[in-house]
C-alpha positions as CSV (number, residue, x, y, z in Angstrom):
1,X,-16.9,11.7,-4.7
2,X,-18.7,8.9,-6.7
3,X,-18.0,5.5,-5.1
4,X,-18.6,3.8,-8.4
5,X,-15.4,5.3,-9.9
6,X,-13.2,3.1,-7.7
7,X,-11.4,0.2,-9.5
8,X,-10.7,-3.1,-7.9
9,X,-8.0,-5.7,-8.2
10,X,-8.5,-9.5,-7.6
11,X,-6.1,-11.0,-5.0
12,X,-4.9,-14.6,-5.4
13,X,-7.5,-15.6,-2.8
14,X,-10.2,-14.4,-5.2
15,X,-11.1,-11.4,-2.9
16,X,-11.2,-8.0,-4.3
17,X,-9.3,-4.9,-3.0
18,X,-9.6,-1.3,-4.1
19,X,-6.7,-0.2,-6.3
20,X,-6.5,3.2,-4.4
21,X,-6.4,3.5,-0.6
22,X,-5.3,5.7,2.2
23,X,-1.8,5.5,3.7
24,X,-1.1,6.4,7.3
25,X,2.7,6.7,7.5
26,X,3.6,9.6,9.8
27,X,0.1,9.7,11.2
28,X,-0.3,9.5,15.0
29,X,2.9,11.4,15.7
30,X,1.4,14.7,16.9
31,X,-1.6,15.1,19.1
32,X,-2.4,18.4,17.4
33,X,-3.0,16.6,14.1
34,X,-5.1,13.8,15.5
35,X,-8.6,15.1,14.8
36,X,-7.7,16.1,11.2
37,X,-6.2,12.8,10.5
38,X,-9.2,10.9,11.9
39,X,-11.6,13.1,9.9
40,X,-9.7,12.8,6.7
41,X,-9.7,9.0,6.9
42,X,-13.4,8.9,7.8
43,X,-14.3,11.2,4.8
44,X,-12.2,9.0,2.6
45,X,-14.1,5.9,3.7
46,X,-17.4,7.7,3.0
47,X,-16.1,8.4,-0.5
48,X,-15.1,4.9,-1.3
49,X,-11.5,4.9,-0.1
50,X,-12.1,1.7,1.8
51,X,-8.5,0.5,1.7
52,X,-6.5,1.7,4.8
53,X,-2.9,0.8,5.1
54,X,-1.0,1.1,8.4
55,X,1.7,-0.7,10.5
56,X,2.8,-1.3,14.0
57,X,6.0,0.6,13.2
58,X,4.2,3.9,12.3
59,X,4.5,6.2,15.3
60,X,5.1,3.1,17.5
61,X,1.5,2.1,17.1
62,X,0.2,5.7,17.1
63,X,-1.0,5.4,13.5
64,X,-3.0,2.2,14.3
65,X,-4.7,4.1,17.1
66,X,-5.7,6.9,14.6
67,X,-7.1,4.3,12.3
68,X,-8.9,2.6,15.1
69,X,-10.6,5.9,16.0
70,X,-11.5,6.5,12.3
71,X,-13.0,3.1,11.7
72,X,-15.0,2.9,14.9
73,X,-18.6,2.0,14.0
74,X,-17.7,1.5,10.3
75,X,-15.4,-1.5,10.4
76,X,-17.4,-3.4,7.8
77,X,-16.8,-0.6,5.3
78,X,-13.1,-0.9,5.5
79,X,-10.4,-3.2,4.0
80,X,-7.7,-2.9,6.7
81,X,-4.0,-3.6,6.1
82,X,-1.3,-3.7,8.8
83,X,2.2,-5.0,9.1
84,X,4.4,-6.8,11.6
85,X,8.0,-5.8,12.1
86,X,10.6,-8.4,11.0
87,X,12.0,-8.6,14.5
88,X,8.6,-9.7,15.8
89,X,7.9,-12.1,13.1
90,X,8.7,-15.3,14.9
91,X,6.1,-18.1,15.4
92,X,4.9,-16.6,18.7
93,X,6.0,-13.1,18.1
94,X,3.8,-12.6,15.0
95,X,0.7,-13.6,16.9
96,X,1.6,-11.3,19.8
97,X,2.2,-8.4,17.5
98,X,-1.0,-9.0,15.6
99,X,-3.0,-9.1,18.9
100,X,-1.4,-5.8,19.9
101,X,-2.3,-4.2,16.6
102,X,-5.9,-5.5,17.0
103,X,-6.2,-3.8,20.3
104,X,-4.8,-0.5,19.0
105,X,-7.1,-0.8,15.9
106,X,-10.1,-1.6,18.1
107,X,-11.1,-4.6,15.9
108,X,-11.0,-8.4,16.1
109,X,-9.5,-9.0,12.6
110,X,-7.2,-7.4,10.1
111,X,-8.1,-8.1,6.4
112,X,-4.5,-8.2,5.2
113,X,-1.4,-8.6,7.4
114,X,2.1,-8.1,5.9
115,X,5.7,-8.9,7.0
116,X,7.1,-5.3,6.8
117,X,10.4,-6.4,5.4
118,X,12.6,-9.4,5.5
119,X,14.5,-10.1,8.7
120,X,16.6,-12.8,10.3
121,X,13.6,-15.1,11.2
122,X,13.2,-17.9,8.7
123,X,10.4,-17.3,6.1
124,X,8.8,-20.7,6.9
125,X,8.4,-19.7,10.5
126,X,6.7,-16.4,9.7
127,X,4.5,-18.1,7.1
128,X,3.4,-20.7,9.7
129,X,2.6,-18.0,12.1
130,X,0.6,-16.1,9.4
131,X,-1.3,-19.3,8.5
132,X,-2.1,-19.8,12.2
133,X,-3.6,-16.2,12.3
134,X,-5.7,-17.0,9.4
135,X,-7.0,-20.2,11.0
136,X,-7.7,-18.3,14.2
137,X,-9.7,-15.6,12.2
138,X,-7.5,-12.8,13.4
139,X,-6.4,-12.0,9.8
140,X,-8.1,-12.6,6.5
141,X,-5.0,-13.2,4.5
142,X,-1.3,-12.2,4.5
143,X,1.5,-11.0,2.3
144,X,4.9,-9.3,2.3
145,X,6.4,-5.9,1.9
146,X,9.8,-4.8,0.5
147,X,10.5,-8.3,-1.0
148,X,12.7,-8.5,-4.2
149,X,12.5,-11.3,-6.7
150,X,14.9,-13.6,-4.9
151,X,13.0,-13.1,-1.6
152,X,9.7,-14.0,-3.3
153,X,11.2,-17.1,-5.0
154,X,12.5,-18.3,-1.7
155,X,9.1,-17.7,-0.1
156,X,7.4,-19.7,-2.8
157,X,9.5,-22.7,-1.9
158,X,7.7,-22.8,1.5
159,X,4.2,-21.7,0.6
160,X,1.8,-21.9,-2.4
161,X,1.4,-18.8,-4.6
162,X,-2.2,-18.2,-3.6
163,X,-1.3,-18.0,0.1
164,X,0.6,-14.7,-0.5
165,X,-1.8,-11.8,-1.2
166,X,0.5,-9.0,-2.2
167,X,4.0,-7.5,-2.1
168,X,4.1,-3.9,-0.9
169,X,7.1,-2.0,-2.3
170,X,8.3,1.5,-3.1
171,X,7.2,2.5,-6.6
172,X,6.8,5.8,-8.3
173,X,8.2,7.8,-11.2
174,X,11.6,8.3,-9.6
175,X,11.8,4.7,-8.3
176,X,11.1,2.5,-11.3
177,X,13.6,-0.3,-10.7
178,X,11.0,-2.9,-10.0
179,X,9.9,-2.5,-13.7
180,X,13.0,-4.5,-14.8
181,X,12.3,-7.7,-13.0
182,X,10.1,-7.6,-9.9
183,X,6.9,-6.2,-11.5
184,X,7.1,-8.6,-14.5
185,X,7.7,-11.5,-11.9
186,X,4.7,-10.5,-9.8
187,X,2.5,-10.2,-12.9
188,X,3.4,-13.6,-14.3
189,X,2.8,-15.1,-10.8
190,X,-0.6,-13.2,-10.4
191,X,0.8,-11.4,-7.3
192,X,-0.6,-7.8,-7.1
193,X,1.9,-5.1,-6.2
194,X,1.0,-2.4,-3.6
195,X,3.0,0.8,-4.2
196,X,3.8,3.0,-1.3
197,X,5.0,6.7,-1.5
198,X,3.6,7.2,-5.1
199,X,4.6,10.9,-4.9
200,X,8.0,10.2,-3.1
201,X,6.7,12.0,0.0
202,X,6.0,15.1,-2.1
203,X,9.5,15.4,-3.4
204,X,8.3,14.7,-7.0
205,X,5.8,17.6,-7.1
206,X,8.1,20.4,-8.2
207,X,9.6,18.4,-11.1
208,X,9.1,20.3,-14.4
209,X,8.0,17.2,-16.4
210,X,5.3,16.4,-13.9
211,X,4.1,20.0,-13.8
212,X,4.0,20.0,-17.6
213,X,1.7,17.0,-17.7
214,X,-0.5,18.2,-15.0
215,X,-1.1,21.5,-16.8
216,X,-2.2,19.6,-19.9
217,X,-4.8,17.8,-17.9
218,X,-5.8,20.7,-15.6
219,X,-4.9,18.7,-12.5
220,X,-2.2,18.7,-9.8
221,X,1.3,17.1,-10.2
222,X,0.3,14.7,-7.4
223,X,-2.7,13.5,-9.2
224,X,-0.5,12.8,-12.3
225,X,2.0,10.9,-10.2
226,X,-0.8,8.7,-8.7
227,X,-2.4,8.1,-12.1
228,X,0.9,7.1,-13.6
229,X,1.4,4.5,-10.9
230,X,-2.1,3.1,-11.4
231,X,-1.7,2.8,-15.2
232,X,-0.4,-0.8,-14.5
233,X,-3.5,-2.9,-13.8
234,X,-1.5,-5.1,-11.4
235,X,-0.7,-2.2,-9.1
236,X,-2.4,-0.8,-6.0
237,X,-1.3,2.4,-4.3
238,X,-1.8,3.9,-0.9
239,X,-1.0,7.7,-0.9
240,X,-1.3,9.5,2.4
241,X,-3.6,12.5,2.4
242,X,-2.7,15.2,4.9
243,X,-6.1,16.8,4.6
244,X,-9.5,16.4,3.0
245,X,-8.5,18.5,0.0
246,X,-5.6,16.1,-0.8
247,X,-7.8,13.1,-0.2
248,X,-10.4,14.4,-2.7
249,X,-7.6,15.0,-5.2
250,X,-6.3,11.5,-4.7
251,X,-9.8,10.1,-5.6
252,X,-9.9,12.3,-8.7
253,X,-6.7,10.7,-10.0
254,X,-8.7,7.6,-10.8
255,X,-10.4,9.5,-13.6
256,X,-7.2,10.8,-15.2
257,X,-6.3,9.1,-18.5
258,X,-2.7,9.8,-19.5
259,X,-2.0,9.9,-23.2
260,X,1.0,8.8,-25.3
261,X,2.4,12.3,-25.2
262,X,2.3,12.2,-21.4
263,X,4.2,9.0,-21.2
264,X,6.8,10.3,-23.6
265,X,7.4,13.3,-21.4
266,X,7.5,11.4,-18.2
267,X,9.8,8.6,-19.6
268,X,12.2,11.2,-20.8
269,X,12.4,12.7,-17.4
270,X,12.2,9.5,-15.5
271,X,13.7,6.7,-17.7
272,X,12.7,3.1,-17.1
273,X,15.5,0.8,-15.8
274,X,17.8,-0.8,-18.4
275,X,19.3,-3.2,-15.9
276,X,18.6,-4.8,-12.5
277,X,18.3,-2.2,-9.7
278,X,18.4,-3.3,-6.1
279,X,15.1,-3.0,-4.4
280,X,14.8,0.5,-2.9
281,X,13.1,1.4,0.4
282,X,12.2,4.5,2.3
């Protein structure tokens, strides 16, 4: 797949990140899948899917080990994202969790490190720990995940806008609640949104509206779902590919241009929110 078809988004730091990456949730759970998972990630990197998202939570570190095996010898070709669990996000715990992730990943730095969701530890303490990791060169920058507007507003009282690189949240055709307030807030504050589960863990793929639009374009329903998420230029997405075929289809979604008729069909089946919706998580 042509590398030049990738689009990029500028983070508050000025760095660029691909808008389409490779997710790893549920990887590393079965030894029988290990080689296929590694190979899929590697072939994705070779085709321009340089963004890889993982977390210490996924398979209790197993997904990070899969990623570590996949990026061995090609670390400079990858934009690596991982996450710290909220229970570990204290001043010392964040550093310890990051160091453990670095060992599993087989690298000495993570490009982007996220607080996986909000916990009981004060945001100021976690932010201080993140800044310490930046100063130590163990992470390039940091951000958050599963933060709603009020969480972000509180965070911005203890840090500057440009210190927070992204907010990773659940966003797809069936989970459009963020369009009411969170997505506009992030856009107005120049904070990119990273969407996880763009195909709702495959639950969207049998929906008649999605199938109808896919047939119009001669593509798969999954490709339409990913293309729809990426129509907003402030959004990044990280679908997991179970195999090379799915990974190639994900890349092809970058070239799909949805038309007015498609949006009408999809909006009728998946209406945008008319009021505030509590932030959803999977």
